One Martini backbone bead per residue (centre of mass of N, CA, C, O) as a GRO file, in nm:
protein
  461
    1MET     BB    1   8.447   8.907  10.518
    2ARG     BB    2   8.445   9.166  10.669
    3ASN     BB    3   8.302   9.432  10.525
    4ILE     BB    4   8.290   9.270  10.243
    5LEU     BB    5   8.195   9.322   9.899
    6LEU     BB    6   8.143   9.115   9.615
    7LEU     BB    7   8.112   9.224   9.278
    8ILE     BB    8   7.954   9.168   8.965
    9ILE     BB    9   8.000   9.391   8.690
   10SER     BB   10   7.893   9.545   8.433
   11ALA     BB   11   8.045   9.652   8.125
   12PHE     BB   12   8.168   9.902   7.906
   13LEU     BB   13   8.263   9.954   7.562
   14ALA     BB   14   8.537  10.120   7.384
   15VAL     BB   15   8.694  10.333   7.142
   16SER     BB   16   8.988  10.478   6.996
   17CYS     BB   17   9.214  10.722   6.881
   18GLN     BB   18   9.486  10.866   6.688
   19ILE     BB   19   9.724  11.134   6.725
   20GLU     BB   20   9.967  11.270   6.511
   21ASP     BB   21  10.287  11.414   6.480
   22GLU     BB   22  10.435  11.506   6.182
   23ASN     BB   23  10.694  11.666   6.337
   24ALA     BB   24  10.817  11.435   6.458
   25PRO     BB   25  11.046  11.246   6.536
   26ALA     BB   26  11.198  10.971   6.495
   27PRO     BB   27  11.087  10.673   6.650
   28ASP     BB   28  11.380  10.542   6.704
   29GLU     BB   29  11.445  10.803   6.900
   30ALA     BB   30  11.179  10.999   6.882
   31PHE     BB   31  10.860  11.121   7.027
   32VAL     BB   32  10.526  11.272   6.961
   33LYS     BB   33  10.206  11.160   7.085
   34TYR     BB   34   9.851  11.142   7.027
   35PHE     BB   35   9.546  11.053   7.219
   36GLY     BB   36   9.215  11.065   7.088
   37GLU     BB   37   8.936  11.270   7.122
   38LEU     BB   38   8.665  11.503   7.165
   39THR     BB   39   8.781  11.492   7.475
   40SER     BB   40   8.867  11.369   7.800
   41TYR     BB   41   9.197  11.283   7.918
   42GLU     BB   42   9.358  11.068   8.182
   43ALA     BB   43   9.656  10.983   8.280
   44SER     BB   44   9.843  10.754   8.527
   45ASP     BB   45   9.985  10.510   8.356
   46ILE     BB   46  10.297  10.333   8.260
   47GLU     BB   47  10.392  10.035   8.070
   48ILE     BB   48  10.574   9.760   7.991
   49VAL     BB   49  10.558   9.519   7.731
   50TYR     BB   50  10.617   9.180   7.738
   51ASP     BB   51  10.696   8.888   7.672
   52ASP     BB   52  10.674   8.560   7.784
   53THR     BB   53  10.975   8.589   7.913
   54GLY     BB   54  11.021   8.897   8.025
   55GLU     BB   55  11.265   9.036   7.823
   56VAL     BB   56  11.097   9.151   7.576
   57ALA     BB   57  11.014   9.437   7.440
   58GLU     BB   58  10.691   9.532   7.270
   59GLY     BB   59  10.552   9.771   7.452
   60LEU     BB   60  10.266   9.975   7.552
   61VAL     BB   61  10.078  10.087   7.850
   62VAL     BB   62   9.781  10.276   7.925
   63PHE     BB   63   9.631  10.439   8.210
   64GLY     BB   64   9.289  10.580   8.263
   65THR     BB   65   9.067  10.832   8.138
   66LYS     BB   66   8.725  10.892   8.005
   67THR     BB   67   8.494  11.102   7.874
   68ASN     BB   68   8.170  11.070   7.842
   69ASP     BB   69   7.847  11.148   7.725
   70LEU     BB   70   7.755  11.194   8.044
   71GLY     BB   71   8.031  11.322   8.196
   72ASP     BB   72   8.185  11.079   8.274
   73ASN     BB   73   8.430  10.853   8.389
   74ASP     BB   74   8.628  10.621   8.229
   75TYR     BB   75   8.810  10.374   8.172
   76PHE     BB   76   9.146  10.373   8.011
   77VAL     BB   77   9.304  10.183   7.738
   78LEU     BB   78   9.635  10.166   7.580
   79ARG     BB   79   9.814  10.042   7.291
   80THR     BB   80  10.161  10.011   7.191
   81ASP     BB   81  10.432  10.033   7.044
   82LEU     BB   82  10.767  10.142   7.065
   83GLU     BB   83  10.673  10.382   6.840
   84GLY     BB   84  10.362  10.472   6.914
   85ASN     BB   85  10.169  10.271   6.782
   86LEU     BB   86   9.855  10.189   6.757
   87ILE     BB   87   9.671   9.899   6.856
   88ASP     BB   88   9.475   9.969   7.112
   89SER     BB   89   9.145  10.038   7.269
   90THR     BB   90   8.963  10.111   7.584
   91SER     BB   91   8.647  10.121   7.766
   92PHE     BB   92   8.534  10.129   8.119
   93GLY     BB   93   8.275  10.056   8.381
   94PHE     BB   94   8.058  10.116   8.613
   95GLU     BB   95   7.757   9.896   8.593
   96ASN     BB   96   7.427   9.883   8.760
   97ALA     BB   97   7.151   9.707   8.734
   98THR     BB   98   6.823   9.742   8.828
   99ASP     BB   99   6.476   9.657   8.956
  100ARG     BB  100   6.435   9.975   8.996
  101ASP     BB  101   6.238  10.292   9.011
  102PHE     BB  102   6.367  10.573   9.149
  103THR     BB  103   6.297  10.815   8.932
  104GLY     BB  104   6.010  10.766   8.774
  105ASP     BB  105   6.044  10.681   8.438
  106GLY     BB  106   5.972  10.355   8.399
  107ASN     BB  107   6.276  10.265   8.456
  108PRO     BB  108   6.531  10.098   8.526
  109ASP     BB  109   6.802  10.155   8.708
  110VAL     BB  110   7.144  10.290   8.660
  111PHE     BB  111   7.455  10.252   8.795
  112ARG     BB  112   7.725  10.486   8.769
  113GLY     BB  113   8.061  10.554   8.733
  114ASP     BB  114   8.328  10.769   8.846
  115GLU     BB  115   8.647  10.743   8.740
  116LYS     BB  116   8.968  10.653   8.905
  117ALA     BB  117   9.285  10.599   8.828
  118GLY     BB  118   9.555  10.394   8.892
  119GLN     BB  119   9.673  10.089   8.814
  120ILE     BB  120   9.882   9.893   8.588
  121HIS     BB  121   9.933   9.538   8.507
  122CYS     BB  122  10.121   9.283   8.398
  123ILE     BB  123   9.994   8.969   8.305
  124SER     BB  124   9.903   8.666   8.238
  125GLY     BB  125   9.730   8.735   7.936
  126GLY     BB  126   9.755   9.057   8.043
  127PHE     BB  127   9.557   9.267   8.265
  128ILE     BB  128   9.556   9.486   8.558
  129THR     BB  129   9.322   9.692   8.737
  130ILE     BB  130   9.291  10.004   8.937
  131GLY     BB  131   9.032  10.185   9.125
  132THR     BB  132   8.778  10.450   9.150
  133SER     BB  133   8.427  10.451   9.216
  134SER     BB  134   8.178  10.700   9.176
  135ILE     BB  135   7.857  10.751   9.340
  136THR     BB  136   7.552  10.913   9.216
  137GLU     BB  137   7.219  10.963   9.387
  138THR     BB  138   6.966  11.181   9.439
  139VAL     BB  139   6.719  11.007   9.526
  140LEU     BB  140   6.909  10.844   9.748
  141ASN     BB  141   7.132  11.031   9.863
  142ILE     BB  142   7.395  10.984   9.685
  143SER     BB  143   7.743  11.100   9.741
  144ASP     BB  144   8.034  11.002   9.636
  145PHE     BB  145   8.053  10.690   9.641
  146GLN     BB  146   8.331  10.486   9.712
  147ILE     BB  147   8.485  10.230   9.508
  148MET     BB  148   8.658   9.938   9.446
  149SER     BB  149   8.814   9.864   9.118
  150VAL     BB  150   8.860   9.561   8.913
  151GLY     BB  151   9.043   9.471   8.613
  152PHE     BB  152   9.030   9.227   8.339
  153LEU     BB  153   9.259   9.179   8.066
  154ASP     BB  154   9.353   9.103   7.771
  155ASP     BB  155   9.575   9.145   7.512
  156ASN     BB  156   9.311   9.294   7.352
  157LEU     BB  157   9.135   9.452   7.576
  158ASN     BB  158   8.943   9.250   7.699
  159LEU     BB  159   8.696   9.222   7.917
  160LEU     BB  160   8.654   8.984   8.129
  161ASN     BB  161   8.327   8.899   8.115
  162ASP     BB  162   8.236   9.194   8.135
  163THR     BB  163   8.398   9.267   8.418
  164LEU     BB  164   8.392   9.380   8.759
  165LEU     BB  165   8.566   9.410   9.055
  166VAL     BB  166   8.389   9.491   9.358
  167LEU     BB  167   8.450   9.698   9.648
  168VAL     BB  168   8.258   9.734   9.952
  169SER     BB  169   8.215   9.934  10.223
  170VAL     BB  170   7.983   9.830  10.383
  171PRO     BB  171   7.705   9.705  10.314
  172GLY     BB  172   7.472   9.969  10.240
  173ASN     BB  173   7.699  10.189  10.301
  174THR     BB  174   7.719  10.537  10.171
  175ASP     BB  175   7.933  10.698  10.376
  176PHE     BB  176   8.182  10.501  10.311
  177ASP     BB  177   8.497  10.470  10.176
  178LEU     BB  178   8.687  10.317   9.892
  179ILE     BB  179   9.028  10.307   9.791
  180GLY     BB  180   9.204  10.250   9.476
  181ASN     BB  181   9.568  10.218   9.390
  182ASP     BB  182   9.660   9.900   9.419
  183VAL     BB  183   9.767   9.593   9.234
  184ILE     BB  184   9.890   9.258   9.304
  185VAL     BB  185  10.061   8.967   9.214
  186LEU     BB  186  10.138   8.703   9.386
  187SER     BB  187  10.328   8.416   9.414
  188ASP     BB  188  10.042   8.254   9.498
  189GLY     BB  189   9.811   8.419   9.309
  190SER     BB  190   9.727   8.644   9.466
  191LEU     BB  191   9.567   8.940   9.574
  192LEU     BB  192   9.686   9.282   9.632
  193LEU     BB  193   9.525   9.546   9.794
  194ALA     BB  194   9.549   9.915   9.785
  195GLY     BB  195   9.466  10.200  10.018
  196ALA     BB  196   9.149  10.320  10.151
  197LYS     BB  197   8.950  10.373  10.458
  198GLU     BB  198   8.661  10.478  10.598
  199PHE     BB  199   8.588  10.641  10.920
  200ASP     BB  200   8.402  10.660  11.214
  201ARG     BB  201   8.480  10.877  11.506
  202GLY     BB  202   8.275  11.062  11.586
  203GLY     BB  203   8.126  11.367  11.599
  204GLY     BB  204   8.154  11.401  11.271
  205VAL     BB  205   8.416  11.222  11.236
  206SER     BB  206   8.634  11.151  10.956
  207ASP     BB  207   8.861  10.899  10.809
  208PHE     BB  208   9.158  10.762  10.680
  209ASP     BB  209   9.291  10.437  10.625
  210ASN     BB  210   9.487  10.203  10.582
  211TYR     BB  211   9.446   9.955  10.306
  212PHE     BB  212   9.438   9.586  10.304
  213PHE     BB  213   9.395   9.308  10.056
  214LYS     BB  214   9.345   8.952  10.040
  215PHE     BB  215   9.283   8.758   9.731
  216ASN     BB  216   9.098   8.472   9.600
  217PHE     BB  217   8.900   8.252   9.394
  218THR     BB  218   8.911   8.003   9.596
  219SER     BB  219   8.920   8.130   9.918
  220GLY     BB  220   8.910   8.430   9.910
  221VAL     BB  221   8.953   8.582  10.198
  222ILE     BB  222   9.253   8.617  10.374
  223PHE     BB  223   9.286   8.940  10.422
  224GLU     BB  224   9.189   9.230  10.632
  225ASN     BB  225   9.320   9.570  10.671
  226THR     BB  226   9.404   9.832  10.907
  227GLN     BB  227   9.597  10.150  10.929
  228GLY     BB  228   9.616  10.430  11.168
  229VAL     BB  229   9.518  10.762  11.230
  230ALA     BB  230   9.300  10.910  11.448
  231GLY     BB  231   9.118  11.181  11.298
  232GLU     BB  232   9.089  11.481  11.190
  233ASP     BB  233   9.268  11.483  10.899
  234GLU     BB  234   9.395  11.170  10.947
  235ASP     BB  235   9.523  11.062  10.673
  236ASP     BB  236   9.574  10.725  10.542
  237ILE     BB  237   9.758  10.635  10.234
  238LEU     BB  238   9.793  10.398   9.996
  239VAL     BB  239   9.982  10.353   9.679
  240ARG     BB  240  10.194  10.109   9.701
  241ALA     BB  241  10.300   9.769   9.603
  242PHE     BB  242  10.525   9.500   9.733
  243GLU     BB  243  10.716   9.204   9.686
  244LYS     BB  244  10.918   9.007   9.859
  245ILE     BB  245  11.119   8.737   9.866
  246ASN     BB  246  10.999   8.647  10.167
  247GLY     BB  247  10.673   8.748  10.126
  248ASN     BB  248  10.664   9.016  10.194
  249ILE     BB  249  10.492   9.340  10.224
  250VAL     BB  250  10.512   9.654  10.063
  251LEU     BB  251  10.385   9.972  10.185
  252ILE     BB  252  10.325  10.293  10.021
  253GLY     BB  253  10.272  10.634  10.151
  254TYR     BB  254  10.063  10.838  10.363
  255SER     BB  255  10.096  11.012  10.691
  256ASN     BB  256  10.049  11.126  11.041
  257SER     BB  257  10.296  11.014  11.120
  258PRO     BB  258  10.573  11.061  11.269
  259SER     BB  259  10.881  11.161  11.209
  260LEU     BB  260  11.204  11.025  11.246
  261LEU     BB  261  11.356  11.310  11.185
  262GLY     BB  262  11.218  11.560  11.348
  263GLU     BB  263  11.107  11.785  11.202
  264ASN     BB  264  11.003  12.087  11.316
  265GLY     BB  265  10.983  11.988  11.620
  266GLY     BB  266  10.745  11.761  11.531
  267ASN     BB  267  10.597  11.956  11.320
  268ASN     BB  268  10.527  11.738  11.024
  269GLY     BB  269  10.269  11.619  10.943
  270THR     BB  270  10.273  11.477  10.648
  271ASN     BB  271  10.409  11.151  10.554
  272VAL     BB  272  10.606  10.926  10.461
  273TYR     BB  273  10.506  10.569  10.427
  274TYR     BB  274  10.617  10.262  10.582
  275LEU     BB  275  10.497   9.920  10.521
  276GLU     BB  276  10.535   9.599  10.672
  277ILE     BB  277  10.415   9.271  10.584
  278SER     BB  278  10.313   8.974  10.605
  279SER     BB  279  10.161   8.708  10.439
  280ASP     BB  280   9.918   8.741  10.678
  281GLY     BB  281   9.907   9.076  10.753
  282THR     BB  282  10.135   9.140  10.956
  283PRO     BB  283  10.287   9.378  11.113
  284VAL     BB  284  10.666   9.445  11.116
  285ASN     BB  285  10.702   9.741  10.979
  286PHE     BB  286  10.768  10.102  11.034
  287ALA     BB  287  10.774  10.436  10.870
  288ALA     BB  288  10.854  10.797  10.887
  289TYR     BB  289  10.892  11.078  10.646
  290GLY     BB  290  11.028  11.412  10.595
  291PHE     BB  291  11.032  11.769  10.553
  292GLU     BB  292  11.220  12.071  10.566
  293ASP     BB  293  11.256  12.387  10.590
  294PRO     BB  294  11.526  12.565  10.458
  295ASP     BB  295  11.404  12.804  10.631
  296PRO     BB  296  11.447  12.880  10.965
  297GLY     BB  297  11.256  13.147  10.966
  298ILE     BB  298  10.979  12.987  10.892
  299MET     BB  299  10.883  12.687  10.955
  300ALA     BB  300  10.731  12.518  10.761
  301VAL     BB  301  10.493  12.289  10.691
  302TYR     BB  302  10.535  11.964  10.548
  303ASN     BB  303  10.307  11.797  10.327
  304GLU     BB  304  10.307  11.472  10.228
  305LYS     BB  305  10.239  11.334   9.893
  306VAL     BB  306  10.207  11.040   9.743
  307ASN     BB  307  10.227  10.922   9.385
  308ASN     BB  308  10.503  10.741   9.360
  309VAL     BB  309  10.668  10.412   9.304
  310ILE     BB  310  10.982  10.235   9.303
  311LYS     BB  311  11.187   9.971   9.240
  312THR     BB  312  11.516   9.909   9.351
  313SER     BB  313  11.824   9.785   9.431
  314SER     BB  314  11.816   9.963   9.719
  315GLY     BB  315  11.478   9.992   9.699
  316TYR     BB  316  11.304  10.305   9.717
  317SER     BB  317  11.138  10.537   9.500
  318ILE     BB  318  10.994  10.857   9.584
  319VAL     BB  319  10.708  11.054   9.484
  320GLY     BB  320  10.585  11.405   9.522
  321THR     BB  321  10.399  11.644   9.735
  322SER     BB  322  10.450  11.950   9.903
  323SER     BB  323  10.244  12.104  10.139
  324THR     BB  324  10.234  12.414  10.275
  325SER     BB  325  10.165  12.649  10.532
  326THR     BB  326  10.234  12.877  10.279
  327ASN     BB  327  10.091  12.786  10.007
  328GLN     BB  328  10.286  12.563   9.884
  329GLU     BB  329  10.445  12.363   9.609
  330PHE     BB  330  10.661  12.066   9.619
  331SER     BB  331  10.860  11.853   9.502
  332PHE     BB  332  10.965  11.502   9.566
  333ILE     BB  333  11.244  11.293   9.676
  334MET     BB  334  11.278  10.942   9.796
  335ASN     BB  335  11.502  10.714   9.968
  336LEU     BB  336  11.478  10.367  10.043
  337SER     BB  337  11.521  10.089  10.176
  338ASN     BB  338  11.420   9.758  10.196
  339ASN     BB  339  11.358   9.839  10.526
  340GLY     BB  340  11.284  10.165  10.546
  341ILE     BB  341  11.542  10.333  10.528
  342TYR     BB  342  11.680  10.631  10.521
  343LEU     BB  343  11.885  10.779  10.259
  344SER     BB  344  11.727  11.006  10.073
  345GLY     BB  345  11.652  11.365   9.985
  346ASN     BB  346  11.427  11.605   9.797
  347SER     BB  347  11.309  11.926   9.800
  348TYR     BB  348  11.191  12.070   9.498
  349ASP     BB  349  11.260  12.429   9.513
  350ASN     BB  350  11.446  12.398   9.252
  351SER     BB  351  11.569  12.521   8.926
  352ALA     BB  352  11.673  12.603   8.605
  353TYR     BB  353  11.416  12.834   8.604
  354ASN     BB  354  11.508  13.004   8.815
  355SER     BB  355  11.511  13.307   9.009
  356GLU     BB  356  11.546  13.572   9.220
  357THR     BB  357  11.216  13.643   9.160
  358ASN     BB  358  11.166  13.319   9.092
  359THR     BB  359  10.965  13.033   9.201
  360LEU     BB  360  10.888  12.719   9.121
  361GLN     BB  361  10.613  12.525   9.130
  362THR     BB  362  10.567  12.172   9.211
  363LYS     BB  363  10.499  11.832   9.082
  364GLY     BB  364  10.511  11.491   9.183
  365LEU     BB  365  10.412  11.191   8.981
  366GLY     BB  366  10.674  11.041   8.858
  367VAL     BB  367  10.890  10.734   8.807
  368THR     BB  368  11.234  10.649   8.711
  369GLN     BB  369  11.502  10.433   8.608
  370THR     BB  370  11.796  10.429   8.487
  371ILE     BB  371  12.059  10.242   8.353
  372SER     BB  372  12.254  10.430   8.559
  373ASN     BB  373  12.066  10.475   8.837
  374ASP     BB  374  11.909  10.701   8.801
  375ILE     BB  375  11.653  10.956   8.870
  376VAL     BB  376  11.326  11.016   8.745
  377MET     BB  377  11.121  11.303   8.757
  378VAL     BB  378  10.779  11.365   8.708
  379GLY     BB  379  10.539  11.646   8.617
  380GLN     BB  380  10.480  11.990   8.741
  381TYR     BB  381  10.454  12.316   8.635
  382GLN     BB  382  10.208  12.522   8.738
  383SER     BB  383  10.375  12.800   8.657
  384PHE     BB  384  10.549  12.904   8.373
  385VAL     BB  385  10.803  13.129   8.488
  386THR     BB  386  11.076  13.284   8.288
  387GLY     BB  387  11.136  13.576   8.273
  388ASN     BB  388  10.963  13.645   7.960
  389PHE     BB  389  10.844  13.354   8.012
  390SER     BB  390  10.498  13.239   7.962
  391ARG     BB  391  10.292  12.979   8.106
  392GLY     BB  392  10.139  12.729   8.200
  393GLY     BB  393  10.112  12.424   8.260
  394GLU     BB  394  10.397  12.204   8.288
  395GLY     BB  395  10.589  11.965   8.207
  396MET     BB  396  10.817  11.751   8.398
  397PHE     BB  397  11.189  11.702   8.399
  398VAL     BB  398  11.402  11.525   8.639
  399LYS     BB  399  11.738  11.452   8.733
  400PHE     BB  400  11.888  11.216   8.958
  401ASP     BB  401  12.077  11.091   9.174
  402GLN     BB  402  12.120  10.848   9.425
  403SER     BB  403  12.113  11.118   9.636
  404ALA     BB  404  11.899  11.337   9.524
  405VAL     BB  405  12.065  11.499   9.311
  406PRO     BB  406  12.062  11.721   9.081
  407ILE     BB  407  12.127  11.723   8.733
  408ALA     BB  408  12.294  11.893   8.523
  409GLY     BB  409  12.111  11.930   8.220
  410ALA     BB  410  11.836  11.748   8.341
  411GLU     BB  411  11.601  11.966   8.240
  412SER     BB  412  11.246  11.981   8.145
  413PHE     BB  413  10.974  12.088   7.921
  414PHE     BB  414  10.611  12.041   7.860
  415GLY     BB  415  10.379  12.184   7.618
  416LEU     BB  416  10.145  12.414   7.592
  417ALA     BB  417  10.106  12.750   7.622
  418ASP     BB  418   9.786  12.749   7.759
  419GLY     BB  419   9.788  12.496   7.913
  420ASN     BB  420   9.727  12.220   8.149
  421ASP     BB  421  10.015  12.046   8.191
  422SER     BB  422  10.139  11.693   8.228
  423VAL     BB  423  10.363  11.462   8.372
  424VAL     BB  424  10.283  11.131   8.517
  425ASP     BB  425  10.490  10.926   8.370
  426ALA     BB  426  10.757  10.661   8.353
  427VAL     BB  427  10.991  10.478   8.141
  428THR     BB  428  11.249  10.231   8.081
  429LEU     BB  429  11.420  10.123   7.831
  430PRO     BB  430  11.661   9.897   7.731
  431ASP     BB  431  11.813  10.146   7.562
  432GLY     BB  432  11.751  10.411   7.775
  433LYS     BB  433  11.498  10.522   7.709
  434ILE     BB  434  11.239  10.758   7.764
  435VAL     BB  435  10.892  10.711   7.859
  436ALA     BB  436  10.628  10.939   7.851
  437VAL     BB  437  10.326  11.050   8.016
  438ALA     BB  438  10.068  11.283   7.911
  439ASN     BB  439   9.869  11.579   7.976
  440VAL     BB  440   9.695  11.764   7.719
  441ASP     BB  441   9.578  12.097   7.679
  442PHE     BB  442   9.352  12.227   7.416
  443GLY     BB  443   9.090  12.312   7.507
  444GLY     BB  444   8.747  12.301   7.532
  445GLY     BB  445   8.766  12.015   7.700
  446VAL     BB  446   9.042  11.914   7.561
  447LYS     BB  447   9.219  11.611   7.653
  448LEU     BB  448   9.527  11.449   7.587
  449ILE     BB  449   9.729  11.185   7.523
  450SER     BB  450  10.090  11.161   7.572
  451ILE     BB  451  10.370  11.023   7.403
  452ILE     BB  452  10.724  11.037   7.509
  453LYS     BB  453  11.042  11.018   7.354
  454LEU     BB  454  11.357  11.009   7.528
  455ASN     BB  455  11.621  11.092   7.671
  456ASP     BB  456  11.788  11.072   7.989
  457ASP     BB  457  11.768  11.412   7.991
  458GLY     BB  458  11.479  11.505   7.849
  459PHE     BB  459  11.527  11.487   7.525
  460LEU     BB  460  11.499  11.539   7.197
  461ASP     BB  461  11.699  11.406   6.940
   0.00000   0.00000   0.00000
């Protein structure tokens, strides 16, 4: 099993409620709805739920986290119909009871995780989730030890067997982390997990490498592999996984591998990374691409971090955020072919709300394709200031054509006046409407999940 430990861990369940906006538009056209209680929620992914034929859209499912009574985050899942009416919700997390009293309070200790949500996917009979559980235990001197955790839920959001499948990098070693970002069910019924694994490089230096792992419950581990650049701050992290028709697997994330575009004279920092592996886990193709500062007089290094990817008819559309060496952040969109060839891209450092004296910094968090094959990027304006209008962090919606050129009149913002709000992902319904999921900050430690139904230009009808 090579440095992998599979554990079955008991999980705890809870439910949540829905808060609706009475002044929202009619739900058959558009709506804005809020979900949660008086605590903090963070959505990370939204998907369409289809019927058994896979052709008729029945509802929506959102995956994220919820802050529990102990102050840690649990995984959180909610289901709605297509009009945003709550069907059900649940929360669960890593919880491992021990037979030892490490704290000396006379009771066996329980290790609990602080969860960070990755992706959720609809599977036959329910859903599969993946994320990262962080463990801290002061008595044992364990601090933020990260493990990859996978959950299986039925259609009613019941966690199957009340268990999580947990993968721990190097059993018993709490120094090196394992991050879970995506899991897909392959055509042969196996699971493919993707993320990153930490390594000790010696001399007090550690970093993350791309990590991918194929497993099924019949034969166990089929392959486990890592791939990346070794060195301090040379992190390589996979974000999304896709299976090709020929059985190969495409993994997309970000890496310190040099960009094939050669921008900035070869000093191009962290770049978008494409990796293709065969069905047995052997790398067969890889490429890296980045962005160049549009001002040749500055030549700032753009470090790309991928946040989400979708499969399109022409290949893959990727969104994320470039952090520059001049301490700015700009969202980006990049299109690659089915074989990882660069097609187009745009470092989005301009918007409809910029002025001669003000440029908004942005984050790219989610992506969807419209029924007319345009690409919508959602994310955040980190500090929304335009003219005499000033707000906090605002959710962002921008539409691009297939060449990654922004479309005039198709940019909008969402959020409360004083909160730190963001739109984190979006999907396109069969009727062409866009449904986005946002995190809305109400202040006082209360952040709720919002589902917003829009037209494909990003506006409420």
